[in-house]
C-alpha positions in Angstrom: 41.0 35.4 12.8 40.8 36.2 9.4 41.4 32.7 8.7 38.1 31.6 10.3 36.6 34.4 8.9 37.4 33.7 5.5 36.9 29.9 5.9 33.5 30.1 7.4 32.2 32.9 4.7 33.5 30.1 2.0 31.3 27.2 4.1 28.3 30.0 4.1 28.3 30.0 0.5 29.0 26.4 -0.5 26.3 25.6 2.0 24.4 28.1 0.0 24.2 27.3 -3.7 24.4 23.6 -2.7 20.9 24.4 -1.2 20.2 26.0 -4.8 21.4 23.4 -6.6 18.9 20.3 -4.2 15.7 23.3 -3.9 15.8 23.7 -8.2 16.2 19.7 -8.3 13.6 19.2 -5.9 11.2 21.4 -8.0 12.3 19.6 -11.6 11.4 15.8 -9.7 7.9 16.4 -8.0 6.0 16.7 -11.0 7.2 13.0 -13.1 8.0 11.4 -9.2 3.9 12.3 -8.5 2.8 10.7 -11.7 5.2 7.8 -11.6 3.4 7.2 -8.6 -0.1 7.8 -9.7 0.4 5.4 -12.5 1.8 3.0 -10.4 -1.3 3.5 -8.1 -3.3 2.6 -11.3 -1.2 -0.5 -12.3 -2.0 -1.8 -9.2 -6.2 -1.1 -8.9 -5.9 -2.8 -12.4 -4.3 -6.0 -11.2 -6.1 -6.6 -8.7 -9.1 -5.7 -9.6 -8.6 -7.5 -13.1 -12.7 -7.4 -13.3 -13.0 -3.6 -13.8 -12.4 -1.9 -16.7 -12.4 1.7 -15.1 -12.2 3.6 -11.4 -14.1 5.9 -10.0 -12.9 7.8 -6.3 -14.9 7.2 -3.4 -15.0 10.3 -1.2 -12.9 10.1 1.8 -15.6 10.9 3.7 -17.1 7.7 3.6 -14.1 6.5 5.4 -12.5 8.5 7.7 -13.1 7.1 10.9 -11.6 3.5 9.1 -7.8 3.8 11.0 -5.4 3.3 8.1 -7.5 3.6 4.9 -6.1 6.1 2.7 -7.7 5.4 -0.7 -11.2 3.9 -2.3 -11.4 3.3 -5.6 -14.8 1.6 -7.1 -14.2 -0.6 -9.6 -17.2 -0.4 -12.5 -17.7 -2.5 -15.6 -19.9 -1.6 -18.3 -21.6 1.0 -16.0 -22.2 -1.8 -13.1 -20.0 -2.2 -9.6 -18.3 -4.9 -10.0 -15.6 -4.5 -6.7 -13.4 -2.6 -4.7 -10.0 -1.6 -4.6 -8.7 -0.4 -1.3 -5.2 1.0 0.0 -4.5 1.0 3.5 -1.3 1.2 5.1 -0.2 -1.3 8.6 2.8 -0.3 11.0 5.0 -3.4 9.5 8.3 -4.0 11.2 10.2 -1.6 9.1 7.5 1.0 9.1 4.3 2.1 6.7 3.0 -0.7 4.9 1.2 -0.1 1.1 -1.3 -2.5 0.8 -4.0 -2.7 -1.9 -6.5 -5.1 -1.7 -9.2 -6.0 -4.2 -12.6 -7.5 -3.3 -15.1 -8.6 -5.7 -18.9 -7.6 -5.3 -19.0 -10.8 -4.2 -17.5 -11.1 -1.3 -14.2 -12.5 -2.4 -10.3 -10.7 -2.3 -9.5 -10.8 -6.2 -5.5 -9.6 -5.3 -3.5 -7.5 -3.2 -0.5 -5.0 -3.9 1.7 -4.3 -1.9 3.9 -0.8 -2.3 6.1 1.1 -0.3 7.4 -0.4 2.4 10.7 -0.2 4.6 11.3 -4.0 5.0 13.8 -6.4 5.6 15.5 -7.3 2.4 15.4 -11.1 2.4 12.5 -11.8 4.9 10.0 -8.7 5.3 10.6 -7.7 1.6 9.4 -11.2 0.4 5.7 -9.8 1.1 6.7 -8.5 -2.7 6.8 -12.0 -4.0 3.7 -13.9 -5.7 4.1 -17.1 -3.6 2.9 -14.7 -0.4 0.3 -12.6 -2.1 -1.5 -15.3 -3.8 -1.9 -16.8 -0.4 -5.0 -13.7 -0.1 -6.6 -14.4 -3.5 -10.0 -16.4 -3.6 -10.6 -15.8 0.7 -13.9 -14.4 1.5 -14.4 -11.8 3.3 -17.4 -13.8 6.0 -14.2 -14.0 7.5 -11.4 -12.0 9.3 -8.0 -13.8 8.6 -5.2 -14.8 10.4 -1.3 -16.0 10.2 -0.3 -18.9 10.9 3.6 -19.8 11.5 3.5 -23.3 10.7 1.0 -26.2 9.4 -1.7 -25.7 6.7 -4.0 -22.9 6.3 -7.8 -22.8 6.7 -9.8 -20.9 4.8 -9.7 -18.1 7.1 -5.5 -18.4 7.8 -2.6 -17.4 5.2 1.3 -19.2 6.8 3.3 -16.2 7.4 6.6 -15.5 5.9 9.8 -17.8 7.6 11.6 -15.3 10.3 9.0 -12.1 9.4 6.2 -12.9 10.7 5.2 -8.8 12.4 5.5 -8.5 8.6 3.0 -11.1 7.9 0.9 -9.9 10.7 0.4 -6.2 9.1 -0.1 -7.1 5.9 -2.9 -9.2 7.2 -4.1 -6.4 10.0 -4.5 -4.3 6.3 -6.7 -6.6 3.9 -8.8 -7.1 7.4 -9.0 -3.4 7.7 -9.6 -3.1 4.1 -12.9 -6.6 4.4 -13.9 -4.9 7.2 -14.7 -1.7 5.0 -16.2 -3.9 2.6 -18.7 -5.1 4.5 -19.5 -2.6 6.8 -20.3 0.6 4.8 -19.1 -0.5 0.9 -21.3 -4.1 0.3 -24.7 -2.4 1.0 
């Protein structure tokens, strides 16, 4: 009986020390991780709305009724609005996908950026490849986009990644959410 109690106390001490070390490590790394995420978001905005020299965050109450929209920025150059970046979080095959969409003031998509996601490596993860993302560039916001599995895409169509249609649909749904917000609230 004494041996069981002694082993229990030793296990308790080891667990307490491990928890303290993990808590300390978490506290030390929290700010650098937040800074890296912030910098990655800035780089994503710059890469998809290259016309802008600065970005101004738009108040959350402007888009709170749009499900899946997490942030909106106005792209500015020489004091003039040149477009918007809209971050959405559609649900993909492996979970939420962070999709940031750049839309020029003339209503064309200037690019998309894929952030955090848990899609299948080698299949759904291909959404991060330029060949997939570039399909959205130049698309007009006048029409909703749709995904096709085969054939030549028309003006409002995106070619799905083979074997990852759910993921392709999710990214397109995120882009369509951004387009809807742009058309209904931002392009006024």
